[in-house]
Biotite code that builds the C-alpha atoms (Angstrom):
import biotite.structure as struc

atoms = struc.array([
    struc.Atom([-12.852, -58.637, -48.808], chain_id="A", res_id=1, res_name="MET", atom_name="CA", element="C"),
    struc.Atom([-10.339, -60.237, -46.435], chain_id="A", res_id=2, res_name="PHE", atom_name="CA", element="C"),
    struc.Atom([-7.264, -57.925, -46.695], chain_id="A", res_id=3, res_name="PRO", atom_name="CA", element="C"),
    struc.Atom([-9.414, -54.779, -46.772], chain_id="A", res_id=4, res_name="LYS", atom_name="CA", element="C"),
    struc.Atom([-10.935, -55.621, -43.388], chain_id="A", res_id=5, res_name="ARG", atom_name="CA", element="C"),
    struc.Atom([-7.496, -56.313, -41.975], chain_id="A", res_id=6, res_name="ILE", atom_name="CA", element="C"),
    struc.Atom([-5.851, -53.117, -43.162], chain_id="A", res_id=7, res_name="VAL", atom_name="CA", element="C"),
    struc.Atom([-8.565, -50.661, -42.250], chain_id="A", res_id=8, res_name="HIS", atom_name="CA", element="C"),
    struc.Atom([-9.349, -52.056, -38.822], chain_id="A", res_id=9, res_name="ALA", atom_name="CA", element="C"),
    struc.Atom([-5.993, -52.039, -37.048], chain_id="A", res_id=10, res_name="PRO", atom_name="CA", element="C"),
    struc.Atom([-4.172, -49.179, -38.797], chain_id="A", res_id=11, res_name="SER", atom_name="CA", element="C"),
    struc.Atom([-5.348, -46.291, -36.563], chain_id="A", res_id=12, res_name="PRO", atom_name="CA", element="C"),
    struc.Atom([-5.031, -48.424, -33.433], chain_id="A", res_id=13, res_name="LEU", atom_name="CA", element="C"),
    struc.Atom([-1.447, -49.567, -33.943], chain_id="A", res_id=14, res_name="ILE", atom_name="CA", element="C"),
    struc.Atom([-0.067, -46.378, -32.434], chain_id="A", res_id=15, res_name="SER", atom_name="CA", element="C"),
    struc.Atom([-1.659, -47.497, -29.164], chain_id="A", res_id=16, res_name="LYS", atom_name="CA", element="C"),
    struc.Atom([0.275, -50.765, -29.158], chain_id="A", res_id=17, res_name="ALA", atom_name="CA", element="C"),
    struc.Atom([1.023, -52.075, -25.714], chain_id="A", res_id=18, res_name="ALA", atom_name="CA", element="C"),
    struc.Atom([4.463, -52.174, -24.306], chain_id="A", res_id=19, res_name="LEU", atom_name="CA", element="C"),
    struc.Atom([5.867, -53.787, -21.248], chain_id="A", res_id=20, res_name="GLN", atom_name="CA", element="C"),
    struc.Atom([7.915, -51.629, -18.911], chain_id="A", res_id=21, res_name="ILE", atom_name="CA", element="C"),
    struc.Atom([10.338, -53.368, -16.594], chain_id="A", res_id=22, res_name="ALA", atom_name="CA", element="C"),
    struc.Atom([12.032, -51.537, -13.757], chain_id="A", res_id=23, res_name="TYR", atom_name="CA", element="C"),
    struc.Atom([15.592, -52.355, -12.936], chain_id="A", res_id=24, res_name="ASP", atom_name="CA", element="C"),
    struc.Atom([17.149, -51.068, -9.734], chain_id="A", res_id=25, res_name="SER", atom_name="CA", element="C"),
    struc.Atom([20.906, -51.151, -9.632], chain_id="A", res_id=26, res_name="GLY", atom_name="CA", element="C"),
    struc.Atom([24.051, -49.263, -8.755], chain_id="A", res_id=27, res_name="LYS", atom_name="CA", element="C"),
    struc.Atom([25.426, -47.029, -11.460], chain_id="A", res_id=28, res_name="LEU", atom_name="CA", element="C"),
    struc.Atom([28.734, -45.286, -11.855], chain_id="A", res_id=29, res_name="SER", atom_name="CA", element="C"),
    struc.Atom([28.055, -43.979, -15.336], chain_id="A", res_id=30, res_name="ARG", atom_name="CA", element="C"),
    struc.Atom([26.135, -40.936, -16.550], chain_id="A", res_id=31, res_name="PRO", atom_name="CA", element="C"),
    struc.Atom([22.650, -41.057, -15.071], chain_id="A", res_id=32, res_name="ILE", atom_name="CA", element="C"),
    struc.Atom([19.612, -40.989, -17.335], chain_id="A", res_id=33, res_name="LYS", atom_name="CA", element="C"),
    struc.Atom([17.095, -42.312, -14.857], chain_id="A", res_id=34, res_name="CYS", atom_name="CA", element="C"),
    struc.Atom([15.433, -41.483, -11.557], chain_id="A", res_id=35, res_name="ARG", atom_name="CA", element="C"),
    struc.Atom([17.780, -41.721, -8.564], chain_id="A", res_id=36, res_name="ILE", atom_name="CA", element="C"),
    struc.Atom([16.552, -43.778, -5.622], chain_id="A", res_id=37, res_name="ASN", atom_name="CA", element="C"),
    struc.Atom([18.065, -41.652, -2.819], chain_id="A", res_id=38, res_name="TRP", atom_name="CA", element="C"),
    struc.Atom([17.244, -43.890, 0.170], chain_id="A", res_id=39, res_name="PRO", atom_name="CA", element="C"),
    struc.Atom([18.888, -46.897, -1.522], chain_id="A", res_id=40, res_name="ASN", atom_name="CA", element="C"),
    struc.Atom([21.823, -44.753, -2.688], chain_id="A", res_id=41, res_name="THR", atom_name="CA", element="C"),
    struc.Atom([22.562, -43.557, 0.848], chain_id="A", res_id=42, res_name="ILE", atom_name="CA", element="C"),
    struc.Atom([22.131, -47.061, 2.340], chain_id="A", res_id=43, res_name="GLN", atom_name="CA", element="C"),
    struc.Atom([24.376, -48.534, -0.353], chain_id="A", res_id=44, res_name="GLY", atom_name="CA", element="C"),
    struc.Atom([27.102, -45.973, 0.308], chain_id="A", res_id=45, res_name="ARG", atom_name="CA", element="C"),
    struc.Atom([26.920, -46.658, 4.056], chain_id="A", res_id=46, res_name="ILE", atom_name="CA", element="C"),
    struc.Atom([27.145, -50.444, 3.524], chain_id="A", res_id=47, res_name="LYS", atom_name="CA", element="C"),
    struc.Atom([30.294, -50.265, 1.422], chain_id="A", res_id=48, res_name="ILE", atom_name="CA", element="C"),
    struc.Atom([31.729, -47.369, 3.468], chain_id="A", res_id=49, res_name="ASN", atom_name="CA", element="C"),
    struc.Atom([32.344, -45.417, 0.316], chain_id="A", res_id=50, res_name="SER", atom_name="CA", element="C"),
    struc.Atom([32.934, -41.719, -0.019], chain_id="A", res_id=51, res_name="ARG", atom_name="CA", element="C"),
    struc.Atom([32.618, -42.025, -3.773], chain_id="A", res_id=52, res_name="ASP", atom_name="CA", element="C"),
    struc.Atom([29.933, -39.518, -4.748], chain_id="A", res_id=53, res_name="LYS", atom_name="CA", element="C"),
    struc.Atom([29.618, -40.937, -8.276], chain_id="A", res_id=54, res_name="THR", atom_name="CA", element="C"),
    struc.Atom([27.841, -44.144, -7.217], chain_id="A", res_id=55, res_name="ILE", atom_name="CA", element="C"),
    struc.Atom([24.055, -43.996, -7.308], chain_id="A", res_id=56, res_name="PHE", atom_name="CA", element="C"),
    struc.Atom([21.177, -46.450, -7.136], chain_id="A", res_id=57, res_name="THR", atom_name="CA", element="C"),
    struc.Atom([18.632, -45.770, -9.842], chain_id="A", res_id=58, res_name="CYS", atom_name="CA", element="C"),
    struc.Atom([15.238, -47.023, -10.882], chain_id="A", res_id=59, res_name="ASN", atom_name="CA", element="C"),
    struc.Atom([15.706, -47.445, -14.601], chain_id="A", res_id=60, res_name="GLU", atom_name="CA", element="C"),
    struc.Atom([12.740, -48.239, -16.791], chain_id="A", res_id=61, res_name="SER", atom_name="CA", element="C"),
    struc.Atom([13.306, -50.542, -19.718], chain_id="A", res_id=62, res_name="ILE", atom_name="CA", element="C"),
    struc.Atom([10.741, -50.464, -22.499], chain_id="A", res_id=63, res_name="ARG", atom_name="CA", element="C"),
    struc.Atom([10.084, -53.783, -24.138], chain_id="A", res_id=64, res_name="ASN", atom_name="CA", element="C"),
    struc.Atom([7.824, -53.966, -27.170], chain_id="A", res_id=65, res_name="TYR", atom_name="CA", element="C"),
    struc.Atom([8.376, -57.710, -27.608], chain_id="A", res_id=66, res_name="ASN", atom_name="CA", element="C"),
    struc.Atom([5.255, -58.881, -25.860], chain_id="A", res_id=67, res_name="ILE", atom_name="CA", element="C"),
    struc.Atom([3.332, -61.774, -27.366], chain_id="A", res_id=68, res_name="ILE", atom_name="CA", element="C"),
    struc.Atom([0.455, -59.624, -28.582], chain_id="A", res_id=69, res_name="GLU", atom_name="CA", element="C"),
    struc.Atom([2.748, -57.254, -30.499], chain_id="A", res_id=70, res_name="ASN", atom_name="CA", element="C"),
    struc.Atom([4.609, -60.167, -32.060], chain_id="A", res_id=71, res_name="ILE", atom_name="CA", element="C"),
    struc.Atom([1.295, -61.626, -33.286], chain_id="A", res_id=72, res_name="VAL", atom_name="CA", element="C"),
    struc.Atom([0.234, -58.229, -34.633], chain_id="A", res_id=73, res_name="LEU", atom_name="CA", element="C"),
    struc.Atom([3.523, -57.780, -36.479], chain_id="A", res_id=74, res_name="LYS", atom_name="CA", element="C"),
    struc.Atom([3.241, -61.273, -37.971], chain_id="A", res_id=75, res_name="GLU", atom_name="CA", element="C"),
    struc.Atom([-0.232, -60.423, -39.280], chain_id="A", res_id=76, res_name="LEU", atom_name="CA", element="C"),
    struc.Atom([1.010, -57.183, -40.829], chain_id="A", res_id=77, res_name="ILE", atom_name="CA", element="C"),
    struc.Atom([4.005, -58.973, -42.379], chain_id="A", res_id=78, res_name="ARG", atom_name="CA", element="C"),
    struc.Atom([1.635, -61.570, -43.810], chain_id="A", res_id=79, res_name="THR", atom_name="CA", element="C"),
    struc.Atom([-0.578, -58.869, -45.325], chain_id="A", res_id=80, res_name="ILE", atom_name="CA", element="C"),
    struc.Atom([2.472, -57.100, -46.721], chain_id="A", res_id=81, res_name="TYR", atom_name="CA", element="C"),
    struc.Atom([3.687, -60.340, -48.260], chain_id="A", res_id=82, res_name="SER", atom_name="CA", element="C"),
    struc.Atom([0.304, -61.019, -49.868], chain_id="A", res_id=83, res_name="ILE", atom_name="CA", element="C"),
    struc.Atom([-0.262, -57.506, -51.182], chain_id="A", res_id=84, res_name="VAL", atom_name="CA", element="C"),
    struc.Atom([3.246, -56.756, -52.446], chain_id="A", res_id=85, res_name="PHE", atom_name="CA", element="C"),
    struc.Atom([4.917, -60.072, -53.212], chain_id="A", res_id=86, res_name="LYS", atom_name="CA", element="C"),
    struc.Atom([2.358, -62.762, -53.957], chain_id="A", res_id=87, res_name="ARG", atom_name="CA", element="C"),
    struc.Atom([-0.253, -60.812, -55.905], chain_id="A", res_id=88, res_name="MET", atom_name="CA", element="C"),
    struc.Atom([0.401, -59.570, -59.409], chain_id="A", res_id=89, res_name="ASP", atom_name="CA", element="C"),
    struc.Atom([-1.905, -56.601, -59.784], chain_id="A", res_id=90, res_name="THR", atom_name="CA", element="C"),
    struc.Atom([-0.596, -55.150, -63.034], chain_id="A", res_id=91, res_name="THR", atom_name="CA", element="C"),
    struc.Atom([-3.636, -56.340, -65.010], chain_id="A", res_id=92, res_name="ASN", atom_name="CA", element="C"),
    struc.Atom([-6.076, -54.996, -62.416], chain_id="A", res_id=93, res_name="LEU", atom_name="CA", element="C"),
    struc.Atom([-4.717, -51.455, -62.182], chain_id="A", res_id=94, res_name="GLU", atom_name="CA", element="C"),
    struc.Atom([-6.709, -50.257, -65.195], chain_id="A", res_id=95, res_name="LYS", atom_name="CA", element="C"),
    struc.Atom([-10.061, -50.888, -63.471], chain_id="A", res_id=96, res_name="TYR", atom_name="CA", element="C"),
    struc.Atom([-11.835, -48.279, -61.343], chain_id="A", res_id=97, res_name="ASP", atom_name="CA", element="C"),
    struc.Atom([-12.451, -50.592, -58.408], chain_id="A", res_id=98, res_name="TYR", atom_name="CA", element="C"),
    struc.Atom([-8.709, -51.058, -57.993], chain_id="A", res_id=99, res_name="PHE", atom_name="CA", element="C"),
    struc.Atom([-8.241, -47.466, -56.771], chain_id="A", res_id=100, res_name="GLU", atom_name="CA", element="C"),
    struc.Atom([-9.228, -48.581, -53.282], chain_id="A", res_id=101, res_name="GLU", atom_name="CA", element="C"),
    struc.Atom([-6.588, -51.331, -53.436], chain_id="A", res_id=102, res_name="TRP", atom_name="CA", element="C"),
    struc.Atom([-3.914, -48.749, -54.231], chain_id="A", res_id=103, res_name="LYS", atom_name="CA", element="C"),
    struc.Atom([-4.906, -46.874, -51.084], chain_id="A", res_id=104, res_name="GLU", atom_name="CA", element="C"),
    struc.Atom([-4.777, -50.078, -49.027], chain_id="A", res_id=105, res_name="LEU", atom_name="CA", element="C"),
    struc.Atom([-1.342, -50.933, -50.413], chain_id="A", res_id=106, res_name="LYS", atom_name="CA", element="C"),
    struc.Atom([-0.114, -47.509, -49.334], chain_id="A", res_id=107, res_name="GLY", atom_name="CA", element="C"),
    struc.Atom([-1.450, -47.994, -45.808], chain_id="A", res_id=108, res_name="ILE", atom_name="CA", element="C"),
    struc.Atom([0.201, -51.414, -45.466], chain_id="A", res_id=109, res_name="VAL", atom_name="CA", element="C"),
    struc.Atom([3.484, -50.104, -46.815], chain_id="A", res_id=110, res_name="SER", atom_name="CA", element="C"),
    struc.Atom([3.461, -47.158, -44.431], chain_id="A", res_id=111, res_name="GLU", atom_name="CA", element="C"),
    struc.Atom([2.697, -49.369, -41.428], chain_id="A", res_id=112, res_name="ILE", atom_name="CA", element="C"),
    struc.Atom([5.583, -51.700, -42.261], chain_id="A", res_id=113, res_name="MET", atom_name="CA", element="C"),
    struc.Atom([8.152, -49.004, -43.002], chain_id="A", res_id=114, res_name="ARG", atom_name="CA", element="C"),
    struc.Atom([7.277, -46.068, -40.768], chain_id="A", res_id=115, res_name="LYS", atom_name="CA", element="C"),
    struc.Atom([5.417, -47.259, -37.691], chain_id="A", res_id=116, res_name="ASN", atom_name="CA", element="C"),
    struc.Atom([7.893, -47.212, -34.810], chain_id="A", res_id=117, res_name="VAL", atom_name="CA", element="C"),
    struc.Atom([5.789, -49.507, -32.645], chain_id="A", res_id=118, res_name="TYR", atom_name="CA", element="C"),
    struc.Atom([5.836, -52.252, -35.251], chain_id="A", res_id=119, res_name="ILE", atom_name="CA", element="C"),
    struc.Atom([9.469, -51.573, -36.164], chain_id="A", res_id=120, res_name="PHE", atom_name="CA", element="C"),
    struc.Atom([10.646, -52.088, -32.563], chain_id="A", res_id=121, res_name="ARG", atom_name="CA", element="C"),
    struc.Atom([9.083, -55.536, -32.274], chain_id="A", res_id=122, res_name="VAL", atom_name="CA", element="C"),
    struc.Atom([11.489, -58.351, -33.097], chain_id="A", res_id=123, res_name="ASP", atom_name="CA", element="C"),
    struc.Atom([10.728, -60.764, -35.906], chain_id="A", res_id=124, res_name="ASP", atom_name="CA", element="C"),
    struc.Atom([9.964, -63.942, -34.015], chain_id="A", res_id=125, res_name="SER", atom_name="CA", element="C"),
    struc.Atom([8.274, -67.165, -34.975], chain_id="A", res_id=126, res_name="LYS", atom_name="CA", element="C"),
    struc.Atom([4.620, -67.001, -33.979], chain_id="A", res_id=127, res_name="VAL", atom_name="CA", element="C"),
    struc.Atom([3.287, -70.207, -32.491], chain_id="A", res_id=128, res_name="THR", atom_name="CA", element="C"),
    struc.Atom([-0.342, -71.252, -32.181], chain_id="A", res_id=129, res_name="ASN", atom_name="CA", element="C"),
    struc.Atom([-0.042, -70.869, -28.419], chain_id="A", res_id=130, res_name="ARG", atom_name="CA", element="C"),
    struc.Atom([0.947, -67.218, -28.876], chain_id="A", res_id=131, res_name="MET", atom_name="CA", element="C"),
    struc.Atom([-2.070, -66.672, -31.108], chain_id="A", res_id=132, res_name="ILE", atom_name="CA", element="C"),
    struc.Atom([-4.351, -68.304, -28.539], chain_id="A", res_id=133, res_name="GLN", atom_name="CA", element="C"),
    struc.Atom([-2.980, -66.005, -25.835], chain_id="A", res_id=134, res_name="LYS", atom_name="CA", element="C"),
    struc.Atom([-3.554, -62.937, -28.009], chain_id="A", res_id=135, res_name="ALA", atom_name="CA", element="C"),
    struc.Atom([-7.137, -64.108, -28.670], chain_id="A", res_id=136, res_name="LEU", atom_name="CA", element="C"),
    struc.Atom([-7.914, -63.593, -24.993], chain_id="A", res_id=137, res_name="SER", atom_name="CA", element="C"),
    struc.Atom([-6.309, -60.149, -24.685], chain_id="A", res_id=138, res_name="HIS", atom_name="CA", element="C"),
    struc.Atom([-8.485, -57.314, -23.409], chain_id="A", res_id=139, res_name="GLN", atom_name="CA", element="C"),
    struc.Atom([-7.547, -55.015, -26.314], chain_id="A", res_id=140, res_name="ASN", atom_name="CA", element="C"),
    struc.Atom([-9.745, -55.630, -29.354], chain_id="A", res_id=141, res_name="SER", atom_name="CA", element="C"),
    struc.Atom([-6.880, -54.850, -31.750], chain_id="A", res_id=142, res_name="LEU", atom_name="CA", element="C"),
    struc.Atom([-4.907, -57.860, -30.529], chain_id="A", res_id=143, res_name="TYR", atom_name="CA", element="C"),
    struc.Atom([-7.950, -60.135, -30.462], chain_id="A", res_id=144, res_name="ARG", atom_name="CA", element="C"),
    struc.Atom([-8.820, -59.133, -34.032], chain_id="A", res_id=145, res_name="TYR", atom_name="CA", element="C"),
    struc.Atom([-5.230, -59.597, -35.260], chain_id="A", res_id=146, res_name="ALA", atom_name="CA", element="C"),
    struc.Atom([-4.987, -63.020, -33.624], chain_id="A", res_id=147, res_name="ALA", atom_name="CA", element="C"),
    struc.Atom([-8.328, -64.089, -35.070], chain_id="A", res_id=148, res_name="LYS", atom_name="CA", element="C"),
    struc.Atom([-7.330, -63.025, -38.580], chain_id="A", res_id=149, res_name="LEU", atom_name="CA", element="C"),
    struc.Atom([-3.910, -64.656, -38.363], chain_id="A", res_id=150, res_name="LEU", atom_name="CA", element="C"),
    struc.Atom([-5.467, -67.880, -37.101], chain_id="A", res_id=151, res_name="LEU", atom_name="CA", element="C"),
    struc.Atom([-8.047, -67.773, -39.898], chain_id="A", res_id=152, res_name="THR", atom_name="CA", element="C"),
    struc.Atom([-5.325, -67.193, -42.481], chain_id="A", res_id=153, res_name="TYR", atom_name="CA", element="C"),
    struc.Atom([-3.304, -70.126, -41.194], chain_id="A", res_id=154, res_name="ARG", atom_name="CA", element="C"),
    struc.Atom([-6.355, -72.396, -41.271], chain_id="A", res_id=155, res_name="GLU", atom_name="CA", element="C"),
    struc.Atom([-7.106, -71.389, -44.855], chain_id="A", res_id=156, res_name="ILE", atom_name="CA", element="C"),
    struc.Atom([-3.486, -72.046, -45.866], chain_id="A", res_id=157, res_name="MET", atom_name="CA", element="C"),
    struc.Atom([-3.724, -75.525, -44.325], chain_id="A", res_id=158, res_name="LYS", atom_name="CA", element="C"),
    struc.Atom([-6.936, -76.064, -46.341], chain_id="A", res_id=159, res_name="ALA", atom_name="CA", element="C"),
    struc.Atom([-8.950, -76.446, -43.141], chain_id="A", res_id=160, res_name="ARG", atom_name="CA", element="C"),
    struc.Atom([-11.914, -74.187, -43.633], chain_id="A", res_id=161, res_name="TYR", atom_name="CA", element="C"),
    struc.Atom([-15.657, -74.212, -43.818], chain_id="A", res_id=162, res_name="ASP", atom_name="CA", element="C"),
    struc.Atom([-18.158, -72.026, -45.651], chain_id="A", res_id=163, res_name="ARG", atom_name="CA", element="C"),
    struc.Atom([-18.723, -69.770, -42.651], chain_id="A", res_id=164, res_name="GLU", atom_name="CA", element="C"),
    struc.Atom([-15.004, -68.981, -42.360], chain_id="A", res_id=165, res_name="MET", atom_name="CA", element="C"),
    struc.Atom([-14.728, -67.992, -46.013], chain_id="A", res_id=166, res_name="LEU", atom_name="CA", element="C"),
    struc.Atom([-17.578, -65.505, -45.767], chain_id="A", res_id=167, res_name="GLN", atom_name="CA", element="C"),
])
């Protein structure tokens, strides 16, 4: 079952989503919330001959969740959410016993979309095939799996599939 494999595989791993940390070193004259680079602060004060004790040079880390792999992962989760909640009418199926598992899966997808901070912080960007190809070669299996599933979904939607893909 296609969506079942998707939902159960990445859900516990999403909390380990990668992020890119960039370090920015610059002079600050505002409240400091970063690590002060004392050698650069002293050199900077000497260069400008300043007695102003409120100027510091800091190494500020900037967290960026908008890496290609996270964008691909979010696109896959948005696609699943769209299929499960918007495109599928499940009112007739809810009376059957086998649908209980689907209710659980719907809850997992909904929780990932609404409450997962790692997914929430990633911008909604257009995912290109090149981005998917890059995520396919990532060392983390979560990103490889998400890229593979998103690529498979796109191929099926374009009606380019073979028997092996559908199984």
